[in-house]
N, C-alpha and C positions, 0 to 999 in steps of 0.2 A: 904429688899427687894433691888436683888442683879439690876434690874432697875434703882430705884433712883438715883443713880450717875449719870446715864445715863442721865433720865432727866433734872439735876438739871445743869448739864455739854453744852445740847444745851439750856435750858432757857440764860447760860450768855453767850450764845455767837452765833450771827445770821452767822454766815460762818459757825458753823454748820449746824445749822439748815438748810441752804441752800442748804449744799450739801448733808444732808442727804433724803429732799425733791428730788433733783435729781435721787442719788441712787431709791430712791422708786418707780420712774416713768421709770425707764428704762423696755423695754419692754421683753430685755431679764434677768436674774439675774447673776449677777458678778461673772468671775470665781473663783472657788473656793482657798481659799486660808485658808490653816492652822491656828489654834487658835496659835502656836507656835511663826507666820509670820505675822499675823493681826496686823494693826495698832490700837492703845490702843483707840485714837479719832475715826475710823469707827467704832470698836467695842460697843463703846457709841451709835452712830445714831441706827448700827443696835438693840440693846438691847433696845432703848429709844421709835423707830419704834413699836417693839413686844408688848411693855408695853404698846400703846398707845391703841393698839387696831387698828387699820387704816384698812378699807375696802383695801382688797388687787383684784386686779384685778380679778382672776375666780371669785370671791363672789359678786364682783359689777356684771360680764356679767349675773350671775344663777339671780341676785336680776332683770335687767333691760329687761331678756329675758321674763319674767312669761307676760300672755296676758293681758291684759287690766281688773279689777275691774268692776262692774255696773258702781259706782262712777266715774272711770274714764274715761269709755266710756261717761258716759253721760257728763263731762267734754270736752272731746275732741267734740262731737256734738256742744255742745253749743256754742268752739270758731270758728266751721267750719262756723256754718247756723247764729247767732245773733250778727254779730262783727262790724256794722256799713256798710258800705264800704266793709268792707270785709268779706264779704258775701259771702264764694266760689263758691256757686250755680246762684250766683246772674251774670244776661248777663251785667248788666253795669255795674258793677268790672272788665270783664273781656273787655269789649270795652274800657273802659277807661286807662288798663292798652295799650292793642295793642293802643291807640291813640296817647300816647305818640312817643309812637317810630316810629309810620307811617310820622309822623306831622315830624320829625326827618332827615329821611329815604328821604324825597321829597325835606327837604329843602339841606341836602348835597348835593342832586342829581341836583337841581337847579342851587346850586354852581358852580357847576363843569359841567355841561352836556347841561341847559339848554340854548337855542335858545337868541337874544337880547329880543324878543318880548316875550317869555316866562317869563324870569327876569324882564321884566317889571311889567309881570302881576303878579308877586310873591313876589316882590322885598318888603322889609325891609325898611321902610325909617326913624324907630327911632323910640319913645313912642310916647303914646297915643293916635290922631285918626288920628299921622300921618303913621303910618306903621298897624293899623286896616286894611283896604281891605287884603292889604298882608297876613299880619295873619290869619283873614277871610276866605280868599281863599284855602292856604292849609290845612286848619280845614276841609274844605268842602271836595277838592279832598281826603284829609284821611279819611274820611264817607265814601266814596264812592268806595276805596280801601276797606274797610273792611269790606263792605256791600256785594261786590263781590264776595269777598271768603269767608264769610260766607254765602251767598248763595249755593255757590258750597258744601258745608259742610252740606244744609241744616237746620243749625239753624236759619235764620233772621227771626225777623220779622217784616214784614211791618209797622206794626203802631210804631214803633220807627220814633223818629224824626231826629232833625240834632242838638246835642247834640254843645252847647258852641256859635250857631251864636245869633250875637248882633242883629240884622234885623230879624222884625216880629218872635219873638221866639215862641213855642208852648209850649203846659205840655207835651207834645210828648217828646218835649229835654231832659225834665229832665234824667240822666244813672237810677238816684238814684230808680225813680219812674218804671223801664222798668222788665218788665214781659218776658220769652221766652212763641213762640206763643202756646204753648198747655197749658201755664198757665192762658188764658185770663177767662176761667171760672172759675177760682178757687179765689172765693174772697177776701183769704189773704193766697198769695203765699207764705210767708213769714214763720219764726220760730215766732210762737206764742208769742206775749209781757209776759216779766215778767215769763217767763217759762223756768227751769235749767233740765228739764229733756227728757228724749228722750219716756220714760212712754207718757207725756202727748203731743208729737208732733210724732204720730205713722206716719202720711201720708208723714213727711218730706221726701222729696233723701237724707239729710240727716243722716236719721233716718235709711233708709233703707241701706243705703252704709256702716253705723259703727258698724250696724246689723249682717250685711255680713260677718265683719271681726272679730266675736267674736270667741275670742280662738284662737287665729293669736297668733304667736310669734312673736317675736321682727325680723328682717329681712327677715320672709317667705313672698314668691310674688310667687302669679301664673299669668302665661302670658294674657294679656286680648285678645279673640274673634275678629279678625278681623274685621274690619269695615271701610267702606270707605265713608261713610256718611249717614245723614239719611236722609229719602224718605219720601216721599209728607203724604204718607198715615198712617205714624209710629204711634201705641198705644203711646200714655203720656206713661204709662209706658216702651216703648222702646226707648223713647225719654229720658226720665230722664236716663236711663241705658247707652247710648251713651255719657250723656254729664258725666257721675259721672266714667269714664270707660277711660275719656282724661288725656292722661301725664298729664296734667295743675293743673286738679280738683284731681291724683290722689298725686303728690307731693304733695298737701294742705294738705291732708289727713296723708299720711304718716308723715311731719312734726308735725303736731297736735300730734298725737299718740309716736313720739318720744320726743319731749319736755314734755307729760304726764307723759312719764315713767323718762326721767333724772330726774323728781318731787319726784321722789322714791328718790333720793341718796341728802345729802347737798349740798348746796348751796359753802359752802367749798371744798367737792368732785370733782364737778363740777366746778367749777375753778382750781382745783390742775392738773387734767386730761386733765382740755380745754376741755371740750367736750361740744359740741355744736350743737343742733337740723340739722340747717341748712347745715351743714359742715359731718358731720353725715348721712343725706340724699341723699344729692349729691354724699359721697364718694359711696354710696352703689349701686346708681343709675349705675354710673360707672362702678364699678366693673361687677354688670351684665348685661351690654352693655346699659341699657336704655338710658342715657344722650345721647345728642344728642351736636355734636360742635356748632349747628348753632341757641342753644338757648344763648347763650352767643353773647351778641352784642357789634357792636364798644365803643357801649357808654358805656361797665363797665354796662349794666343793664343786666337783665336775665331773660328772658319771655318763657317759657316755652311751647311748640308744644300743636298743635292739635294731631297729629300722633304719632304711636309708631314704629319703625324700624319696624319690620314685617308687618302693614299695607301699602297699597296704600301709592305714598308721599301727604303730603299734599299741596292744593291747595301754587301754586308757589308766593311771592308775586308782584303785581299789576308791568307788563312792565310800567315805567315811561317812555321812550322814546314818547310818545304820544301826551306825553305833549304840547311838539317842533311844534305839527299841531294842535292848541285851537279848532278851525272849526271843527274837526271829531271826539273832543275829545265825550265818551260817559256818559252822567250821568243821571240820575234817573230824573224825572221830576222835586220832591220835591227839589234836589238839584240843579239842571240848575235856579231853581226856587229864592232857597234859593243866587247863585251867582248874577240872577240879581237884588237881590235885595241890593247889597250891594253899600255903593256909591265908587265911585272912590277917592282914596289916595289926599288928597291938592295939587295943583302941587307947585313943588320950587319954589322959587321968582326967577325974573330975575336978 
């Protein structure tokens, strides 16, 4: 067998194996070298790769580009709909992500731009109860900012409480149990327990999204119809469509689909080609102009936004300069009550 000496040579030489993999991973084939000039060691590497039947880039792309089959779409839907706090359609999961970045934004602003009165109001005095008042105030102010932003988008539910408050907590504070306001009459707005198939959850919004994408090939994309916000009189169908068409939701869908496609090739091949679903999907969004620089935060975190480039701009982050005049800073009644319920920090001993 012509390839046997080459395979034996690679088996006994780690350096030769590394060179073989590097050559195999090139985007472009190496320049032509006549057989009379070819390095014997390179010839061994070439023959060994051919004999091993390694999957080539064009063959791999054909495999990955095929639409998802029924079983794969079931797994995508399950991953989007029933992963605990990672449920893609769940309002509490989205709120929790926005909350952490909003608190960081407030704390950063306070350290740089707040006047002495506001710094004192928001100060962090240390661990345990010493710093609790400041932390709780930041938490409530962050909730206030998210509420106002979501009200402009038409998605805020007035039944939601104030997550994270320690004084006089309410059941409505638990984001895990939150529902969009148009889900209130649905006994179980989540993916039905102990089920793994789309057919068993025909009315779930994730099911409709995955079904609408049946037959879509890898990388195919249709621009979303522009929508500025959700109206008060929107139907349940319109409300669901608004949420499931948002960039942050669609990124999750494409991420799950790409991850499912990558399961078609072995882990060894994924490692060899450095195939990562987040890297691939993010690169695809950049190539088609959908990725926005503002989604990459100064903390290094990413928070995909509410609006596409071709839509009206997202509501701007709340102007925090108003915090320098606390007497006129507007809060909802529940937020004002929650702030009043916070005991002041323990005074520093003289």
